A tleap script that builds the chain and sets N, CA, C and O, in Angstrom:
source leaprc.protein.ff14SB
mol = sequence {
  NARG THR ARG LEU PRO PHE HIE ASN LYS TYR
  LYS PHE PHE LYS GLU ILE ASP THR LEU PRO
  ARG GLY PRO GLY PHE THR CYS GLU MET VAL
  SER ILE ILE GLY ASN ILE LEU ASN ALA ASN
  GLY ALA GLN MET LYS GLU GLU ALA GLU LEU
  TRP LEU ARG ASP PRO VAL GLU CYS VAL ARG
  ASP LEU MET GLY LYS VAL THR LEU TRP ASP
  ALA MET ASN TYR GLN PRO MET LYS VAL TYR
  THR GLY GLU ASP ARG LYS THR ARG ILE TYR
  ASN GLU CMET
}
set mol.1.N position { 90.923 120.698 115.687 }
set mol.1.CA position { 92.503 120.445 115.346 }
set mol.1.C position { 93.171 119.568 116.274 }
set mol.1.O position { 93.271 119.687 117.495 }
set mol.2.N position { 93.664 118.571 115.423 }
set mol.2.CA position { 94.246 117.450 116.113 }
set mol.2.C position { 95.780 117.842 116.911 }
set mol.2.O position { 96.229 118.922 116.526 }
set mol.3.N position { 96.480 117.251 117.768 }
set mol.3.CA position { 97.595 117.441 118.668 }
set mol.3.C position { 98.663 116.694 118.396 }
set mol.3.O position { 98.964 115.764 119.144 }
set mol.4.N position { 99.513 117.047 117.093 }
set mol.4.CA position { 100.384 116.147 116.767 }
set mol.4.C position { 101.614 116.263 117.450 }
set mol.4.O position { 102.018 117.424 117.512 }
set mol.5.N position { 102.444 115.278 118.066 }
set mol.5.CA position { 103.731 115.427 118.927 }
set mol.5.C position { 104.659 116.066 118.118 }
set mol.5.O position { 105.786 116.101 118.612 }
set mol.6.N position { 104.532 116.601 116.987 }
set mol.6.CA position { 105.519 117.353 116.276 }
set mol.6.C position { 105.137 118.657 116.137 }
set mol.6.O position { 103.988 119.058 115.950 }
set mol.7.N position { 106.237 119.374 116.244 }
set mol.7.CA position { 105.781 120.907 116.124 }
set mol.7.C position { 106.350 121.532 114.862 }
set mol.7.O position { 106.134 122.727 114.656 }
set mol.8.N position { 107.260 120.611 113.765 }
set mol.8.CA position { 107.090 121.192 112.610 }
set mol.8.C position { 107.923 120.003 111.777 }
set mol.8.O position { 108.487 119.126 112.431 }
set mol.9.N position { 107.967 120.001 110.732 }
set mol.9.CA position { 108.340 119.103 109.669 }
set mol.9.C position { 109.992 118.340 109.826 }
set mol.9.O position { 110.396 117.188 109.662 }
set mol.10.N position { 110.566 119.468 110.173 }
set mol.10.CA position { 111.801 119.193 110.627 }
set mol.10.C position { 112.216 117.926 111.608 }
set mol.10.O position { 112.994 116.984 111.455 }
set mol.11.N position { 111.393 118.309 112.623 }
set mol.11.CA position { 111.326 117.410 113.868 }
set mol.11.C position { 110.733 115.898 113.354 }
set mol.11.O position { 111.254 114.829 113.674 }
set mol.12.N position { 109.714 116.019 112.620 }
set mol.12.CA position { 108.978 114.979 112.372 }
set mol.12.C position { 109.802 114.067 111.344 }
set mol.12.O position { 109.905 112.841 111.387 }
set mol.13.N position { 110.302 114.850 110.510 }
set mol.13.CA position { 111.592 113.760 109.654 }
set mol.13.C position { 112.842 113.445 110.670 }
set mol.13.O position { 113.497 112.458 110.335 }
set mol.14.N position { 113.167 113.946 111.548 }
set mol.14.CA position { 114.345 113.803 112.115 }
set mol.14.C position { 113.791 112.349 112.882 }
set mol.14.O position { 114.533 111.367 112.849 }
set mol.15.N position { 112.402 112.263 113.594 }
set mol.15.CA position { 112.307 110.741 113.989 }
set mol.15.C position { 111.849 110.002 113.358 }
set mol.15.O position { 111.477 108.975 113.925 }
set mol.16.N position { 111.649 110.113 111.991 }
set mol.16.CA position { 111.497 109.027 111.034 }
set mol.16.C position { 112.874 108.517 110.971 }
set mol.16.O position { 113.109 107.348 111.275 }
set mol.17.N position { 113.786 109.317 110.598 }
set mol.17.CA position { 114.995 108.830 110.597 }
set mol.17.C position { 115.566 108.046 111.666 }
set mol.17.O position { 116.481 107.254 111.442 }
set mol.18.N position { 115.175 108.187 112.584 }
set mol.18.CA position { 115.758 107.227 113.841 }
set mol.18.C position { 114.786 105.653 113.704 }
set mol.18.O position { 115.103 104.645 114.335 }
set mol.19.N position { 114.017 105.696 113.100 }
set mol.19.CA position { 113.190 104.365 112.555 }
set mol.19.C position { 114.255 103.212 112.133 }
set mol.19.O position { 115.212 103.673 111.512 }
set mol.20.N position { 114.283 101.929 112.324 }
set mol.20.CA position { 115.048 100.899 111.966 }
set mol.20.C position { 114.895 100.599 110.554 }
set mol.20.O position { 113.734 100.400 110.198 }
set mol.21.N position { 115.930 100.511 109.537 }
set mol.21.CA position { 115.646 100.490 108.398 }
set mol.21.C position { 115.830 98.937 108.006 }
set mol.21.O position { 116.306 98.064 108.732 }
set mol.22.N position { 115.378 98.803 106.780 }
set mol.22.CA position { 115.518 97.365 106.072 }
set mol.22.C position { 116.451 97.495 104.923 }
set mol.22.O position { 116.887 98.610 104.635 }
set mol.23.N position { 116.840 96.293 104.148 }
set mol.23.CA position { 117.269 96.436 103.329 }
set mol.23.C position { 117.675 97.735 102.133 }
set mol.23.O position { 116.651 98.351 101.838 }
set mol.24.N position { 118.617 98.132 101.586 }
set mol.24.CA position { 118.785 99.241 101.021 }
set mol.24.C position { 118.176 99.215 99.476 }
set mol.24.O position { 118.293 98.188 98.807 }
set mol.25.N position { 117.521 100.392 98.947 }
set mol.25.CA position { 117.411 100.201 97.355 }
set mol.25.C position { 118.299 100.772 96.545 }
set mol.25.O position { 119.029 101.728 96.804 }
set mol.26.N position { 118.205 100.064 95.401 }
set mol.26.CA position { 118.972 100.561 94.118 }
set mol.26.C position { 118.099 100.980 93.111 }
set mol.26.O position { 116.893 100.738 93.075 }
set mol.27.N position { 118.846 101.716 92.166 }
set mol.27.CA position { 117.933 102.666 91.378 }
set mol.27.C position { 118.711 101.991 90.065 }
set mol.27.O position { 119.934 101.917 89.949 }
set mol.28.N position { 117.833 101.567 89.211 }
set mol.28.CA position { 118.286 101.543 87.402 }
set mol.28.C position { 117.503 102.036 86.555 }
set mol.28.O position { 116.306 101.852 86.774 }
set mol.29.N position { 117.760 102.555 85.736 }
set mol.29.CA position { 117.228 103.291 84.551 }
set mol.29.C position { 116.740 102.324 83.434 }
set mol.29.O position { 117.435 101.537 82.791 }
set mol.30.N position { 115.440 102.538 83.341 }
set mol.30.CA position { 114.744 101.526 82.194 }
set mol.30.C position { 114.118 102.167 81.247 }
set mol.30.O position { 113.328 103.046 81.594 }
set mol.31.N position { 114.315 101.886 79.806 }
set mol.31.CA position { 113.475 102.598 78.714 }
set mol.31.C position { 112.133 102.000 78.520 }
set mol.31.O position { 111.985 100.781 78.434 }
set mol.32.N position { 111.238 102.774 78.457 }
set mol.32.CA position { 109.813 102.559 78.097 }
set mol.32.C position { 109.533 102.985 76.699 }
set mol.32.O position { 109.649 104.118 76.232 }
set mol.33.N position { 109.099 101.757 76.032 }
set mol.33.CA position { 108.614 102.236 74.702 }
set mol.33.C position { 107.349 102.276 74.746 }
set mol.33.O position { 106.851 101.352 75.389 }
set mol.34.N position { 106.390 103.268 74.139 }
set mol.34.CA position { 105.204 103.474 74.280 }
set mol.34.C position { 104.597 103.107 72.899 }
set mol.34.O position { 105.243 102.682 71.941 }
set mol.35.N position { 103.111 103.357 72.941 }
set mol.35.CA position { 102.349 103.031 71.833 }
set mol.35.C position { 102.045 104.421 70.996 }
set mol.35.O position { 101.248 104.407 70.058 }
set mol.36.N position { 102.596 105.382 71.319 }
set mol.36.CA position { 102.270 106.686 70.846 }
set mol.36.C position { 103.565 107.317 69.635 }
set mol.36.O position { 104.781 107.303 69.822 }
set mol.37.N position { 103.011 107.704 68.716 }
set mol.37.CA position { 104.035 107.918 67.644 }
set mol.37.C position { 104.722 109.472 67.740 }
set mol.37.O position { 104.052 110.476 67.982 }
set mol.38.N position { 106.043 109.476 67.526 }
set mol.38.CA position { 106.425 111.263 67.397 }
set mol.38.C position { 106.018 111.833 66.051 }
set mol.38.O position { 105.083 111.348 65.413 }
set mol.39.N position { 106.747 112.894 65.614 }
set mol.39.CA position { 106.298 113.613 64.784 }
set mol.39.C position { 107.218 112.838 63.297 }
set mol.39.O position { 107.031 113.171 62.126 }
set mol.40.N position { 108.140 111.830 63.748 }
set mol.40.CA position { 108.803 111.185 62.582 }
set mol.40.C position { 108.167 109.972 62.334 }
set mol.40.O position { 108.484 109.253 61.387 }
set mol.41.N position { 107.007 109.618 63.383 }
set mol.41.CA position { 106.170 108.177 63.009 }
set mol.41.C position { 106.921 107.121 63.878 }
set mol.41.O position { 106.424 105.995 63.902 }
set mol.42.N position { 108.065 107.351 64.599 }
set mol.42.CA position { 108.586 106.538 65.557 }
set mol.42.C position { 107.967 106.329 66.988 }
set mol.42.O position { 107.559 107.325 67.585 }
set mol.43.N position { 107.867 104.981 67.618 }
set mol.43.CA position { 107.382 104.961 68.780 }
set mol.43.C position { 107.999 105.799 70.031 }
set mol.43.O position { 109.209 105.843 70.250 }
set mol.44.N position { 107.189 106.342 70.687 }
set mol.44.CA position { 108.195 107.396 71.410 }
set mol.44.C position { 108.554 106.368 72.462 }
set mol.44.O position { 108.037 105.260 72.601 }
set mol.45.N position { 109.827 107.086 73.406 }
set mol.45.CA position { 110.626 106.220 74.206 }
set mol.45.C position { 110.773 107.043 75.537 }
set mol.45.O position { 110.910 108.263 75.437 }
set mol.46.N position { 110.758 106.581 76.510 }
set mol.46.CA position { 110.977 107.362 78.030 }
set mol.46.C position { 112.077 106.548 78.684 }
set mol.46.O position { 112.225 105.328 78.622 }
set mol.47.N position { 112.929 107.566 79.413 }
set mol.47.CA position { 113.674 106.760 80.411 }
set mol.47.C position { 112.891 107.150 81.799 }
set mol.47.O position { 112.454 108.253 82.126 }
set mol.48.N position { 112.845 105.830 82.560 }
set mol.48.CA position { 112.349 105.830 83.791 }
set mol.48.C position { 113.184 105.342 85.135 }
set mol.48.O position { 113.919 104.367 84.976 }
set mol.49.N position { 113.126 105.930 86.408 }
set mol.49.CA position { 113.954 105.142 87.398 }
set mol.49.C position { 113.129 103.866 87.929 }
set mol.49.O position { 111.923 103.928 88.169 }
set mol.50.N position { 113.779 102.890 88.063 }
set mol.50.CA position { 113.131 101.701 88.744 }
set mol.50.C position { 113.754 101.411 90.068 }
set mol.50.O position { 114.892 100.942 90.110 }
set mol.51.N position { 113.127 101.643 91.069 }
set mol.51.CA position { 113.729 101.537 92.628 }
set mol.51.C position { 113.541 100.225 92.860 }
set mol.51.O position { 112.387 99.833 92.682 }
set mol.52.N position { 114.685 99.086 93.355 }
set mol.52.CA position { 113.980 98.052 93.957 }
set mol.52.C position { 115.015 97.562 94.772 }
set mol.52.O position { 116.135 98.072 94.812 }
set mol.53.N position { 114.602 96.415 95.533 }
set mol.53.CA position { 115.417 95.546 96.694 }
set mol.53.C position { 115.399 94.412 96.107 }
set mol.53.O position { 114.678 93.839 95.291 }
set mol.54.N position { 116.824 94.089 96.983 }
set mol.54.CA position { 117.193 92.433 96.790 }
set mol.54.C position { 116.249 91.654 97.501 }
set mol.54.O position { 116.188 91.717 98.729 }
set mol.55.N position { 115.359 90.778 96.697 }
set mol.55.CA position { 114.238 90.063 97.608 }
set mol.55.C position { 114.595 89.142 98.525 }
set mol.55.O position { 113.781 88.765 99.368 }
set mol.56.N position { 116.069 88.583 98.466 }
set mol.56.CA position { 116.585 87.410 99.390 }
set mol.56.C position { 117.072 88.253 100.657 }
set mol.56.O position { 117.014 87.727 101.768 }
set mol.57.N position { 117.580 89.632 100.495 }
set mol.57.CA position { 117.829 90.617 101.771 }
set mol.57.C position { 116.458 91.024 102.061 }
set mol.57.O position { 116.457 91.614 103.141 }
set mol.58.N position { 115.435 90.965 101.615 }
set mol.58.CA position { 114.204 91.658 102.272 }
set mol.58.C position { 113.746 90.391 103.122 }
set mol.58.O position { 113.236 90.621 104.219 }
set mol.59.N position { 113.893 89.032 102.689 }
set mol.59.CA position { 113.513 88.073 103.132 }
set mol.59.C position { 114.173 87.670 104.396 }
set mol.59.O position { 113.583 87.276 105.403 }
set mol.60.N position { 115.374 87.796 104.259 }
set mol.60.CA position { 116.455 87.692 105.387 }
set mol.60.C position { 116.140 88.574 106.579 }
set mol.60.O position { 116.195 88.177 107.743 }
set mol.61.N position { 115.794 89.840 106.194 }
set mol.61.CA position { 115.847 91.088 107.197 }
set mol.61.C position { 114.060 90.629 107.722 }
set mol.61.O position { 113.698 91.129 108.787 }
set mol.62.N position { 113.432 90.068 107.260 }
set mol.62.CA position { 111.999 89.722 108.041 }
set mol.62.C position { 112.218 88.581 108.778 }
set mol.62.O position { 111.464 88.427 109.739 }
set mol.63.N position { 113.138 87.657 108.557 }
set mol.63.CA position { 113.028 86.770 109.238 }
set mol.63.C position { 114.065 86.715 110.564 }
set mol.63.O position { 114.165 85.791 111.371 }
set mol.64.N position { 114.694 87.792 110.545 }
set mol.64.CA position { 115.560 88.053 111.528 }
set mol.64.C position { 114.535 88.880 112.410 }
set mol.64.O position { 114.792 88.561 113.571 }
set mol.65.N position { 113.716 89.598 112.406 }
set mol.65.CA position { 112.690 90.113 113.251 }
set mol.65.C position { 112.326 89.189 114.294 }
set mol.65.O position { 111.641 88.207 114.007 }
set mol.66.N position { 112.703 89.396 115.452 }
set mol.66.CA position { 112.166 88.701 116.516 }
set mol.66.C position { 110.645 88.952 116.698 }
set mol.66.O position { 110.018 88.000 117.162 }
set mol.67.N position { 110.095 89.849 116.466 }
set mol.67.CA position { 108.691 90.155 116.688 }
set mol.67.C position { 108.006 89.327 115.707 }
set mol.67.O position { 106.923 88.903 116.109 }
set mol.68.N position { 108.363 88.957 114.450 }
set mol.68.CA position { 107.519 88.277 113.544 }
set mol.68.C position { 108.029 86.610 113.778 }
set mol.68.O position { 107.369 85.791 113.138 }
set mol.69.N position { 108.789 86.241 114.367 }
set mol.69.CA position { 108.850 84.661 114.673 }
set mol.69.C position { 107.444 84.019 115.084 }
set mol.69.O position { 107.118 83.066 114.376 }
set mol.70.N position { 106.650 84.334 115.993 }
set mol.70.CA position { 105.380 83.367 115.845 }
set mol.70.C position { 104.420 83.564 115.021 }
set mol.70.O position { 103.427 82.840 115.098 }
set mol.71.N position { 104.500 84.638 113.997 }
set mol.71.CA position { 103.772 84.498 112.917 }
set mol.71.C position { 104.221 83.829 111.802 }
set mol.71.O position { 103.503 83.725 110.807 }
set mol.72.N position { 105.422 83.324 111.860 }
set mol.72.CA position { 106.022 82.610 110.344 }
set mol.72.C position { 106.102 81.180 110.821 }
set mol.72.O position { 106.536 80.808 111.911 }
set mol.73.N position { 105.504 80.254 109.610 }
set mol.73.CA position { 105.342 79.015 109.383 }
set mol.73.C position { 106.405 78.721 108.159 }
set mol.73.O position { 106.635 79.334 107.117 }
set mol.74.N position { 106.935 77.566 108.709 }
set mol.74.CA position { 107.721 76.929 107.777 }
set mol.74.C position { 107.552 75.270 107.115 }
set mol.74.O position { 108.355 74.463 106.647 }
set mol.75.N position { 106.146 75.268 107.346 }
set mol.75.CA position { 105.619 73.696 106.936 }
set mol.75.C position { 104.028 74.196 106.301 }
set mol.75.O position { 103.440 75.258 106.501 }
set mol.76.N position { 103.688 73.244 105.641 }
set mol.76.CA position { 102.039 73.320 104.873 }
set mol.76.C position { 101.049 73.361 106.091 }
set mol.76.O position { 101.104 72.680 107.115 }
set mol.77.N position { 100.429 74.006 105.855 }
set mol.77.CA position { 99.228 73.856 107.109 }
set mol.77.C position { 97.865 73.995 106.151 }
set mol.77.O position { 97.722 74.731 105.174 }
set mol.78.N position { 96.962 73.108 106.703 }
set mol.78.CA position { 95.625 73.175 106.248 }
set mol.78.C position { 94.627 74.062 106.819 }
set mol.78.O position { 94.085 73.812 107.896 }
set mol.79.N position { 94.372 75.087 106.126 }
set mol.79.CA position { 93.452 76.043 106.785 }
set mol.79.C position { 92.053 76.012 106.455 }
set mol.79.O position { 91.959 75.694 105.269 }
set mol.80.N position { 91.021 76.184 106.930 }
set mol.80.CA position { 89.824 75.813 106.498 }
set mol.80.C position { 88.706 77.193 107.228 }
set mol.80.O position { 88.950 77.843 108.244 }
set mol.81.N position { 87.604 77.309 106.409 }
set mol.81.CA position { 86.962 78.821 106.690 }
set mol.81.C position { 85.611 77.968 107.304 }
set mol.81.O position { 85.238 76.797 107.235 }
set mol.82.N position { 85.099 79.199 107.935 }
set mol.82.CA position { 83.430 78.717 108.309 }
set mol.82.C position { 83.446 77.901 109.809 }
set mol.82.O position { 84.505 77.405 110.192 }
set mol.83.N position { 82.291 77.800 110.578 }
set mol.83.CA position { 82.356 77.094 111.632 }
set mol.83.C position { 82.420 75.815 111.451 }
set mol.83.O position { 82.935 75.185 112.375 }
set mol.84.N position { 81.966 75.079 110.317 }
set mol.84.CA position { 81.615 73.666 109.907 }
set mol.84.C position { 83.171 73.228 109.464 }
set mol.84.O position { 83.497 72.042 109.493 }
set mol.85.N position { 84.105 74.274 109.053 }
set mol.85.CA position { 85.229 73.551 108.554 }
set mol.85.C position { 85.288 72.717 107.748 }
set mol.85.O position { 85.927 71.672 107.871 }
set mol.86.N position { 84.559 73.084 106.692 }
set mol.86.CA position { 84.576 72.203 105.442 }
set mol.86.C position { 85.076 72.742 104.130 }
set mol.86.O position { 85.292 72.002 103.170 }
set mol.87.N position { 85.232 73.869 104.108 }
set mol.87.CA position { 85.770 74.970 103.157 }
set mol.87.C position { 87.386 75.101 103.157 }
set mol.87.O position { 87.992 75.865 103.908 }
set mol.88.N position { 87.967 74.284 102.248 }
set mol.88.CA position { 89.624 74.430 102.466 }
set mol.88.C position { 90.142 75.901 102.004 }
set mol.88.O position { 89.456 76.411 101.118 }
set mol.89.N position { 90.927 76.438 102.336 }
set mol.89.CA position { 91.621 77.281 101.670 }
set mol.89.C position { 93.005 76.884 101.110 }
set mol.89.O position { 93.784 76.294 101.858 }
set mol.90.N position { 93.407 77.212 99.656 }
set mol.90.CA position { 94.511 76.971 99.248 }
set mol.90.C position { 95.062 78.251 98.940 }
set mol.90.O position { 94.424 79.218 98.524 }
set mol.91.N position { 96.630 78.181 99.233 }
set mol.91.CA position { 97.069 79.403 99.340 }
set mol.91.C position { 98.600 79.212 98.947 }
set mol.91.O position { 99.136 78.200 99.398 }
set mol.92.N position { 99.407 80.111 98.119 }
set mol.92.CA position { 100.846 79.960 97.689 }
set mol.92.C position { 101.715 79.920 99.412 }
set mol.92.O position { 102.741 79.277 99.632 }
set mol.93.N position { 101.161 80.556 100.176 }
set mol.93.CA position { 102.026 80.669 101.436 }
set mol.93.C position { 101.467 80.630 102.796 }
set mol.93.O position { 102.211 80.726 103.772 }
savepdb mol mol.pdb
quit
């Protein structure tokens, strides 16, 4: 049996609550129209929650993390694979 540093789930969740948080989530309700017909022959519809974050706020949060500064590049790079460095990798970022 493993020895976890938490004796119960309450202490575990309290520790999680102390972690730094990123941008907040917002919830929007969306209607999903399916391909299954109901008893009246109409397409069935379902309401679902869509949880999302503002992508600009996410990028701002990531760029503000000092621990990631060394891993960020703001200019195009030529990256190659293999020891002969003849195969170039093309990527969006």
